[in-house]
C-alpha positions in Angstrom: 83.2 151.9 -87.1 83.9 148.8 -89.4 81.2 146.3 -90.4 80.3 142.9 -91.8 77.9 142.2 -94.7 76.3 138.3 -94.2 74.9 136.7 -97.0 73.4 133.3 -94.7 71.7 129.9 -96.1 75.2 128.4 -97.4 76.3 125.2 -96.1 80.8 125.4 -94.9 82.9 122.2 -96.3 86.3 121.7 -95.5 89.2 122.3 -92.8 89.8 124.8 -90.0 92.4 125.5 -87.4 92.2 127.1 -83.8 93.8 130.1 -83.8 96.4 130.1 -80.1 94.7 130.8 -77.3 94.1 134.3 -76.6 93.3 134.3 -72.9 96.6 132.3 -72.5 98.1 134.6 -74.6 97.5 138.0 -72.2 99.2 136.0 -69.6 101.8 134.3 -70.6 102.8 137.6 -72.1 103.0 139.4 -69.1 105.0 136.9 -67.2 107.5 137.9 -70.3 108.1 140.5 -67.5 109.7 138.6 -65.1 113.2 137.8 -66.7 116.0 139.9 -68.4 116.7 137.2 -70.6 115.4 136.3 -74.0 111.6 134.1 -74.1 110.6 133.3 -77.3 106.1 132.3 -77.4 104.9 130.8 -80.6 101.4 130.0 -81.9 100.3 134.1 -81.0 96.9 134.8 -82.2 97.1 137.9 -84.7 94.0 139.8 -82.6 93.6 143.1 -81.6 93.6 142.0 -77.6 97.0 140.4 -77.9 98.8 143.1 -80.1 97.3 146.0 -78.2 99.4 144.1 -75.0 102.4 143.9 -77.2 102.5 147.3 -77.6 102.4 148.1 -74.1 105.0 145.7 -73.3 107.1 147.8 -75.7 106.0 150.5 -74.6 107.7 149.7 -70.9 111.2 148.7 -73.2 110.6 145.1 -73.7 112.1 144.4 -77.1 110.4 142.2 -78.8 110.8 140.7 -82.2 108.8 138.5 -84.4 110.7 135.8 -86.1 107.4 134.1 -88.0 104.1 134.1 -88.5 102.9 133.9 -84.7 105.7 133.6 -83.0 107.6 136.8 -81.5 111.0 136.7 -78.8 110.6 139.4 -75.7 113.3 140.3 -73.7 112.4 142.7 -70.9 116.3 143.7 -69.6 116.0 147.6 -70.1 112.3 147.9 -68.3 111.3 151.8 -67.8 109.6 151.3 -64.4 108.9 155.3 -64.6 106.8 155.2 -67.9 103.9 153.7 -65.4 103.3 157.4 -64.3 103.1 158.8 -67.8 100.1 159.6 -69.7 100.9 157.5 -72.5 100.7 154.1 -69.8 97.4 155.4 -69.0 95.8 155.7 -72.2 97.5 152.1 -73.6 96.6 150.4 -69.9 93.1 151.4 -70.0 92.4 150.5 -73.4 92.5 146.4 -73.0 90.9 143.5 -69.6 94.3 141.5 -69.8 96.7 144.8 -69.3 95.4 144.1 -65.4 98.0 141.1 -65.5 100.9 143.2 -66.0 100.9 144.3 -62.5 102.3 140.9 -60.6 105.2 140.2 -62.4 106.1 144.2 -62.5 105.5 143.7 -58.3 107.1 140.7 -58.2 110.6 141.9 -59.9 110.8 145.7 -59.2 108.5 146.3 -56.0 106.0 148.5 -57.8 102.7 147.2 -60.1 100.3 150.4 -61.4 97.5 150.0 -63.8 94.8 152.7 -65.1 90.7 150.6 -64.6 91.3 148.2 -67.4 88.8 148.4 -70.0 87.6 145.3 -72.5 84.2 144.0 -72.3 80.8 145.5 -71.5 79.8 142.8 -70.3 79.2 143.1 -66.4 80.8 144.4 -62.8 84.5 142.6 -63.3 85.7 143.9 -60.5 89.7 143.3 -59.4 90.0 143.1 -55.5 90.8 139.0 -55.8 93.9 140.7 -57.7 94.7 143.3 -55.4 93.7 141.4 -51.6 96.4 138.7 -53.3 99.2 141.5 -53.3 98.4 142.3 -50.4 98.8 139.0 -48.1 102.2 139.1 -49.9 103.1 142.3 -48.4 102.5 144.9 -50.8 100.4 147.9 -50.3 97.6 149.1 -52.6 96.0 152.4 -53.3 92.9 152.9 -55.4 92.7 156.7 -56.9 89.3 156.7 -57.4 89.1 160.2 -59.2 91.6 158.8 -61.5 90.6 155.2 -61.7 94.4 154.3 -61.0 95.8 150.7 -59.3 98.7 151.0 -57.6 100.8 148.1 -55.5 103.9 149.4 -53.9 106.2 146.5 -52.0 109.7 146.5 -51.2 110.0 142.9 -50.1 106.9 140.1 -51.1 106.7 137.8 -48.6 105.1 134.0 -49.4 101.9 133.3 -47.3 98.4 131.5 -47.4 95.9 132.7 -48.5 92.3 131.1 -49.6 90.8 133.7 -52.9 87.7 134.6 -52.3 86.6 133.4 -56.2 88.4 131.4 -58.4 89.6 134.4 -60.7 91.5 133.4 -63.5 93.5 136.6 -64.2 93.5 137.0 -60.3 94.9 133.3 -59.9 97.4 134.2 -62.8 98.1 137.5 -61.3 99.0 136.6 -58.4 100.9 133.2 -59.1 103.5 135.6 -61.5 103.8 138.2 -58.1 104.4 135.1 -55.8 107.3 133.4 -57.8 109.9 135.5 -56.6 108.7 136.2 -53.1 110.7 135.2 -50.0 109.5 131.3 -48.8 106.4 129.6 -49.6 102.9 130.8 -50.9 100.1 128.7 -50.9 96.9 129.3 -52.9 93.6 128.0 -52.3 90.6 127.8 -54.5 92.7 129.1 -57.3 91.7 128.9 -60.6 92.7 126.1 -62.5 91.5 126.3 -66.4 93.9 124.9 -68.8 95.3 128.5 -69.4 96.4 129.0 -66.1 98.2 125.7 -65.8 100.0 126.6 -68.9 101.4 130.2 -67.6 102.2 127.7 -64.6 104.2 124.9 -66.9 105.9 128.1 -68.6 106.9 129.6 -65.4 108.5 126.0 -64.1 110.6 126.3 -67.3 111.9 129.6 -65.7 113.1 128.2 -63.0 109.9 128.9 -60.4 108.9 126.1 -58.4 105.2 125.7 -58.5 103.5 122.0 -57.5 99.9 121.7 -57.6 99.3 122.3 -60.8 96.1 121.8 -62.7 94.5 121.6 -59.0 92.8 124.5 -56.7 95.6 124.9 -54.6 99.1 125.8 -55.3 102.1 125.5 -53.6 105.1 128.4 -54.7 108.2 128.7 -53.2 110.4 131.6 -53.8 113.3 131.9 -55.7 115.7 134.4 -56.7 115.1 135.1 -60.2 113.9 133.1 -63.3 115.3 133.0 -66.4 114.3 132.9 -70.3 112.7 129.8 -72.0 110.6 129.2 -74.8 106.9 128.1 -74.9 103.9 128.0 -77.5 100.1 128.9 -77.2 96.9 125.9 -76.6 94.8 126.4 -79.5 91.8 128.8 -78.3 89.6 126.6 -76.8 86.7 129.0 -77.4 87.0 129.2 -81.2 86.8 125.2 -81.0 83.6 125.5 -79.3 82.3 128.4 -81.6 83.3 126.6 -84.9 81.1 123.0 -83.6 78.4 125.5 -82.9 78.7 127.0 -86.7 78.5 123.6 -88.1 75.6 122.9 -86.3 73.7 126.1 -86.7 74.2 126.3 -91.0 74.2 122.2 -91.5 78.0 122.5 -92.3 80.3 119.6 -92.2 83.9 120.8 -90.7 86.8 119.4 -89.0 88.4 121.1 -86.7 92.5 120.5 -86.5 94.8 120.4 -83.9 92.3 121.3 -81.1 94.4 119.9 -78.1 91.0 117.4 -77.0 92.2 116.5 -73.7 92.3 120.2 -72.7 88.7 121.4 -73.7 86.4 119.9 -70.6 83.0 119.9 -70.7 82.5 122.3 -74.6 82.6 118.6 -76.9 80.1 117.1 -73.8 77.8 120.3 -73.4 77.7 120.4 -77.1 76.7 116.5 -77.8 73.7 117.6 -74.9 72.4 120.0 -77.8 72.5 117.0 -80.4 75.1 118.0 -82.1 77.3 115.0 -83.5 81.1 115.6 -82.6 83.3 112.7 -83.5 87.0 113.2 -82.3 89.9 112.0 -85.0 93.1 111.8 -83.1 93.4 115.4 -82.4 90.8 116.5 -84.3 87.3 117.2 -84.4 84.6 116.5 -87.1 81.2 117.6 -87.4 79.5 115.8 -89.7 76.3 117.8 -91.0 73.3 117.9 -89.8 69.8 118.6 -91.0 68.1 118.5 -87.4 69.4 118.3 -83.7 67.6 117.6 -80.5 68.0 119.1 -77.2 68.9 116.2 -74.6 66.5 116.5 -71.3 67.6 115.5 -67.6 66.9 111.6 -66.2 63.5 113.4 -65.3 62.7 114.7 -68.6 63.1 118.3 -66.8 64.4 121.5 -69.3 68.3 120.8 -69.9 69.7 123.9 -68.1 73.3 124.7 -69.4 75.1 127.2 -67.2 79.3 128.7 -66.4 80.9 126.7 -64.4 84.4 127.0 -62.7 86.6 124.5 -64.7 86.5 121.5 -65.0 82.5 123.3 -65.6 82.0 124.8 -69.0 83.5 128.7 -69.7 81.3 131.4 -69.5 82.7 132.6 -72.9 80.8 129.4 -74.7 77.4 130.0 -73.3 76.6 133.2 -75.8 77.7 130.4 -78.3 75.4 127.4 -76.8 72.3 130.1 -76.9 72.4 130.8 -80.5 72.7 126.8 -81.1 69.7 126.3 -79.2 67.8 128.6 -81.1 67.2 126.1 -84.0 67.6 122.6 -82.1 64.3 120.5 -81.1 63.3 121.5 -77.3 64.2 123.7 -75.1 67.2 124.8 -72.8 67.5 127.1 -69.7 71.1 129.3 -70.4 72.3 130.3 -66.7 74.8 133.3 -67.4 76.3 133.1 -63.4 79.3 135.7 -63.8 78.5 138.2 -65.7 74.9 140.3 -65.5 75.0 141.7 -69.0 76.2 139.1 -71.1 72.8 137.8 -72.6 71.4 141.3 -73.4 72.3 140.9 -76.9 69.2 138.0 -77.2 67.2 141.3 -77.9 68.5 141.0 -81.3 68.5 137.1 -81.6 64.6 137.9 -80.6 64.4 140.3 -83.6 65.7 137.8 -86.1 62.9 135.4 -85.3 64.6 133.5 -82.2 61.8 132.5 -79.5 63.6 133.0 -76.2 62.3 134.4 -72.9 64.9 136.3 -70.9 64.0 135.6 -67.2 66.9 138.2 -66.0 69.9 139.3 -66.3 71.1 136.1 -65.8 68.7 133.1 -67.0 67.3 132.8 -70.8 65.0 130.3 -72.0 65.5 129.0 -75.5 62.7 127.6 -77.0 64.0 125.8 -80.1 62.5 126.1 -83.4 63.8 122.8 -85.3 64.4 124.8 -88.2 61.1 125.0 -88.7 60.9 128.8 -89.0 64.9 130.4 -89.7 66.0 133.2 -88.4 65.6 136.5 -90.5 68.4 138.6 -91.8 68.6 142.2 -89.9 71.1 144.7 -89.0 73.0 144.7 -85.6 75.1 145.7 -83.8 78.0 143.8 -81.5 78.3 144.5 -78.0 81.4 142.1 -77.2 83.2 139.6 -78.6 81.4 136.6 -77.8 78.3 138.1 -78.4 79.5 139.6 -81.9 80.5 136.1 -82.6 77.4 134.2 -82.0 75.4 137.0 -83.8 77.7 135.9 -86.9 77.1 132.2 -86.5 72.9 133.4 -86.5 73.6 135.4 -89.6 75.1 132.5 -91.3 72.2 130.5 -90.5 69.8 133.3 -91.2 67.8 133.9 -94.3 69.1 137.2 -96.3 71.9 139.3 -95.5 72.2 141.0 -92.1 74.2 143.5 -91.4 77.1 143.5 -88.2 78.1 146.9 -87.0 81.3 147.4 -84.4 82.9 144.4 -85.9 86.2 145.8 -84.1 85.0 143.5 -81.1 85.1 140.8 -82.6 88.2 141.5 -84.1 89.5 141.7 -80.6 89.5 138.3 -80.4 89.4 136.4 -83.7 91.6 136.7 -85.6 90.9 137.1 -89.6 87.6 135.4 -88.7 86.2 136.3 -92.3 88.5 135.2 -94.5 89.0 131.9 -92.9 85.4 131.2 -92.6 84.9 132.5 -96.4 87.8 130.0 -97.2 85.0 127.3 -96.2 82.1 128.5 -98.3 80.8 131.9 -96.2 79.8 134.8 -97.9 81.0 137.6 -95.5 82.6 141.0 -96.6 83.8 143.1 -94.7 82.6 146.8 -94.7 85.2 149.7 -94.2 84.0 153.2 -92.8 
């Protein structure tokens, strides 16, 4: 288990460019299974979860070639569908959450899609019902082997239909869209997720020959086509990294410019950090954050405490609530952080409390943060990263703390952030990677 040794108290300065969007990458890489033709994808982040998915696609028979930094070609013209029954598939498929999204493309093109129970963050219940209910509506037969934790969907002839999703699941919407693009007839998906990740996937599928209308809304209409062709696609910058860097700049009193952020795709992210009192300025497609000695949390019009909650898009993504919570610990004022989606995502606050933060964990979904206005800096401790987003939140806390902290289990951070230690060290951070 590798670790970070973090010397806190250093102000950063300079420019940093966000990696390609991890969550988009997991979707569009799976979409390459929909065609036997070559697909070129650029701005792919070099992170554990993405690399594991690329390896899984290779094991399925997809020919992959790295042609430049962050740019790969994929050609699934010789897919070994029997690999789905192998022990190797069970091992690799259970190693990451994003593996669930191979089911839709395989079901659409080959009539079967199998997956072991996916892995990923331990942040609470992450049910897959939306995915498989959608497949069943399209005509697939679903089977769950509870003894072996193995999911199967089989269909000889998918047919379009109307469906109202029980939740606006991002991965569920993506999976169902990929299953529906070659189904016979018209599929209408209401309560579809409309995050930029899903929009990007749909735009890529349209370039491949799919017929999808309503992109960017929660009502998607898909006219099934006979086949799809190859295309070129570039990932958006990762909005979660953008938000993480905004929070990092505030906590460490740093002057940072975040380059090429695709500002118009960030939704409520800039506004949310501005409500925490963080000054930021849009400069073309960059975000400039000046060094701030103090920042004050806004209140509602009647003076009541600010509540920051995750919402379906275009509301705040749940992946940034851990960062928002950490940033609030050193602000002037208080905030209620309401994590609606995952019941275990706030359980990392005990580490922040050990560092001196004033936080009341109200229940698994809500925490009240009493900002210290930097009057009592966080203190360095030894801690363990429980998941990707909490891991980076703890890294930000450690960088702002007095003394030297140690963060274990940084493999969680590496799953979602590319060379984060080296990139931040270039701005003046003092982070040492300890191999064990």
